[in-house]
C-alpha positions as CSV (number, residue, x, y, z in Angstrom):
1,X,-93.0,-19.6,113.7
2,X,-90.2,-17.6,115.2
3,X,-88.7,-14.5,113.5
4,X,-85.6,-15.2,111.6
5,X,-82.4,-12.7,113.1
6,X,-80.9,-12.9,109.2
7,X,-77.6,-13.2,111.2
8,X,-76.5,-16.4,109.7
9,X,-76.4,-17.5,106.0
10,X,-78.6,-19.9,105.5
11,X,-81.3,-17.5,106.9
12,X,-79.9,-15.1,104.6
13,X,-80.1,-17.4,101.7
14,X,-84.0,-18.6,102.5
15,X,-85.3,-15.0,102.1
16,X,-83.3,-14.4,99.2
17,X,-84.3,-17.7,97.4
18,X,-88.4,-16.7,98.7
19,X,-88.2,-12.9,97.3
20,X,-86.1,-13.8,94.4
21,X,-88.8,-13.2,92.0
22,X,-89.9,-10.3,93.4
23,X,-86.7,-8.6,94.2
24,X,-86.5,-6.0,90.9
25,X,-89.7,-5.1,91.8
26,X,-89.3,-4.1,95.2
27,X,-86.0,-2.1,94.5
28,X,-88.0,0.3,92.7
29,X,-90.6,0.3,95.4
30,X,-87.3,2.1,97.1
31,X,-87.9,4.9,95.2
32,X,-91.2,5.8,96.6
33,X,-89.2,7.1,99.6
34,X,-86.7,9.1,98.1
35,X,-84.5,6.5,97.5
36,X,-82.3,6.7,94.1
37,X,-81.0,3.6,94.3
38,X,-79.8,3.8,90.7
39,X,-77.8,6.8,90.8
40,X,-76.2,5.1,94.6
41,X,-75.3,2.1,92.2
42,X,-73.5,4.7,89.7
43,X,-72.1,6.1,92.2
44,X,-70.2,2.8,93.2
45,X,-69.0,1.8,89.6
46,X,-67.5,5.3,89.3
47,X,-65.6,4.8,92.5
48,X,-64.1,1.4,90.9
49,X,-62.9,4.0,88.4
50,X,-62.8,0.5,86.3
51,X,-60.7,0.8,83.0
52,X,-61.7,-1.2,79.6
53,X,-60.5,-5.1,79.8
54,X,-60.2,-5.0,83.9
55,X,-62.0,-8.1,86.0
56,X,-64.1,-7.1,88.2
57,X,-65.9,-9.1,91.0
58,X,-69.2,-8.2,92.5
59,X,-69.9,-9.7,96.1
60,X,-73.7,-10.6,96.1
61,X,-74.6,-10.3,92.5
62,X,-78.1,-11.0,93.3
63,X,-80.1,-10.8,90.0
64,X,-77.5,-9.0,87.7
65,X,-79.4,-5.4,88.2
66,X,-75.3,-3.9,88.0
67,X,-74.2,-5.9,85.4
68,X,-75.0,-3.4,82.8
69,X,-73.2,-0.9,84.9
70,X,-70.1,-3.1,84.8
71,X,-70.0,-4.2,81.2
72,X,-70.2,-0.5,80.5
73,X,-67.1,-0.3,82.5
74,X,-65.0,-2.9,81.8
75,X,-66.3,-3.4,78.2
76,X,-66.3,-6.7,75.7
77,X,-62.6,-7.2,76.8
78,X,-63.6,-7.4,80.2
79,X,-64.6,-9.9,83.3
80,X,-67.6,-9.5,85.2
81,X,-67.6,-12.8,88.3
82,X,-70.4,-12.6,89.9
83,X,-70.6,-14.5,93.5
84,X,-74.3,-15.2,95.4
85,X,-74.8,-17.0,98.3
86,X,-79.0,-17.4,96.7
87,X,-79.5,-19.8,93.9
88,X,-83.0,-18.3,93.3
89,X,-80.7,-15.2,92.9
90,X,-78.7,-16.6,90.7
91,X,-81.1,-18.3,88.3
92,X,-82.2,-14.8,87.7
93,X,-79.0,-13.5,87.2
94,X,-77.9,-16.4,84.6
95,X,-81.2,-15.7,82.5
96,X,-80.5,-11.7,82.2
97,X,-76.8,-12.5,80.8
98,X,-78.4,-15.4,78.2
99,X,-80.9,-12.7,77.6
100,X,-78.2,-9.7,76.6
101,X,-76.1,-12.0,75.0
102,X,-73.1,-11.3,77.5
103,X,-70.3,-13.7,77.1
104,X,-67.8,-12.7,79.9
105,X,-69.7,-13.0,82.7
106,X,-68.8,-15.8,85.1
107,X,-71.4,-16.3,88.3
108,X,-70.4,-18.5,91.0
109,X,-72.8,-20.4,93.5
110,X,-71.6,-19.6,97.3
111,X,-71.0,-17.4,100.1
112,X,-68.5,-14.4,99.8
113,X,-66.3,-15.8,103.2
114,X,-64.9,-19.4,101.4
115,X,-65.0,-17.0,97.7
116,X,-61.7,-17.7,96.1
117,X,-60.7,-13.7,95.1
118,X,-58.7,-14.3,91.4
119,X,-55.4,-12.9,92.2
120,X,-54.8,-8.9,90.5
121,X,-58.4,-8.0,89.7
122,X,-58.8,-5.1,88.9
123,X,-61.8,-4.1,91.3
124,X,-64.5,-5.6,94.0
125,X,-67.5,-4.1,94.7
126,X,-70.4,-5.3,97.4
127,X,-73.7,-3.4,97.4
128,X,-76.3,-4.0,100.3
129,X,-74.7,-7.2,100.8
130,X,-71.5,-7.2,103.3
131,X,-74.0,-6.0,106.4
132,X,-75.4,-9.7,106.0
133,X,-72.0,-11.7,106.2
134,X,-70.7,-12.3,109.5
135,X,-67.2,-12.9,108.2
136,X,-67.2,-9.4,106.6
137,X,-63.6,-8.6,108.1
138,X,-62.0,-12.0,106.4
139,X,-64.0,-10.9,103.1
140,X,-62.7,-7.6,103.0
141,X,-59.3,-8.5,103.8
142,X,-59.4,-11.7,101.2
143,X,-60.3,-9.6,98.7
144,X,-58.1,-6.5,99.6
145,X,-54.8,-8.9,99.0
146,X,-56.3,-9.9,95.5
147,X,-56.6,-6.6,94.2
148,X,-54.0,-5.4,92.2
149,X,-51.8,-2.3,93.9
150,X,-54.1,0.8,93.8
151,X,-57.2,-1.0,92.7
152,X,-60.5,-0.9,94.1
153,X,-62.9,-2.2,97.0
154,X,-66.1,-0.2,97.3
155,X,-69.1,-1.0,99.4
156,X,-72.8,0.4,98.9
157,X,-74.2,-0.5,102.1
158,X,-76.7,0.7,104.9
159,X,-75.7,1.8,108.5
160,X,-77.2,3.3,112.0
161,X,-76.8,7.4,111.4
162,X,-75.2,8.7,113.8
163,X,-77.2,11.8,114.9
164,X,-80.6,12.9,115.3
165,X,-82.2,10.7,112.5
166,X,-82.1,7.5,114.4
167,X,-85.0,8.6,115.4
168,X,-86.5,7.5,111.8
169,X,-84.6,4.0,112.4
170,X,-87.9,2.5,113.3
171,X,-89.5,3.0,109.6
172,X,-85.6,2.5,107.7
173,X,-85.7,-1.2,109.4
174,X,-89.8,-1.7,108.6
175,X,-89.4,-0.3,105.1
176,X,-87.0,-3.2,104.9
177,X,-87.9,-5.9,106.6
178,X,-89.1,-8.6,104.3
179,X,-85.1,-8.4,103.4
180,X,-83.7,-8.6,106.5
181,X,-82.7,-5.2,107.7
182,X,-82.8,-4.8,111.2
183,X,-80.9,-3.0,113.7
184,X,-78.2,-6.0,114.7
185,X,-77.0,-5.6,111.0
186,X,-77.3,-1.6,111.0
187,X,-74.8,-2.0,113.6
188,X,-72.3,-3.9,112.4
189,X,-69.5,-1.1,110.9
190,X,-68.6,-2.2,107.3
191,X,-66.8,0.5,107.0
192,X,-64.1,0.2,109.1
193,X,-63.2,-3.1,107.8
194,X,-62.2,-1.1,104.6
195,X,-60.4,1.0,106.3
196,X,-58.2,-1.3,108.6
197,X,-56.9,-3.6,105.4
198,X,-57.0,-0.7,102.2
199,X,-55.4,2.9,102.3
200,X,-56.8,5.9,100.8
201,X,-59.7,5.3,101.8
202,X,-63.3,7.7,101.0
203,X,-66.5,7.2,102.6
204,X,-69.4,9.2,101.8
205,X,-72.9,9.3,103.7
206,X,-76.0,9.4,101.9
207,X,-79.8,9.8,103.0
208,X,-79.1,10.9,106.2
209,X,-76.7,9.0,107.3
210,X,-78.9,5.4,106.3
211,X,-76.6,4.5,103.7
212,X,-73.4,5.1,102.8
213,X,-70.2,4.4,100.0
214,X,-66.9,3.9,101.1
215,X,-63.9,2.7,98.9
216,X,-60.0,2.0,99.3
217,X,-57.2,1.1,97.5
218,X,-55.0,-2.0,97.7
219,X,-51.7,-1.5,99.4
């Protein structure tokens, strides 16, 4: 069977539906490669500068791994809207929301490029997601227009480093290949879309330049 290119939404949906049951366990596996995923997620949420009562949209919420961090940021008076293209991942997220008794979480099944962002939201975040979205520029732009002035779009994702660390790219790709990591996707410059559509942008490279967090404020 031909290898998936992972450049289409259907391919992304299929691979995450198949791996949904094992996703949370696989994330822990990254720690064995020296990748402090939980720390990076906390950094991304901190970069949002959320306030109690805010509405936060998480693009590609997956199994709900970030919901606890977001709940602490927006509080019970806030709202979390999670969107994901994989129904398998959303089933896991629904179980988390149900088990924790969270009443302020809304889950949406669908593509990020088709999602109608609620107007006046207090923040938007995407972690390890937009690299898989062919229309990432459109998603960033529509989200930026929905944000309240001064509120923040934050992206945590992976890329190809610019320095000598590129020699380790085959290892990085092999480590994440079961979840679609490829050189083609690593060459998508999501941060440039953030810089186009938002202001006061900041970018921090992590893990030798293979991972980054970029944020920007709505005009």
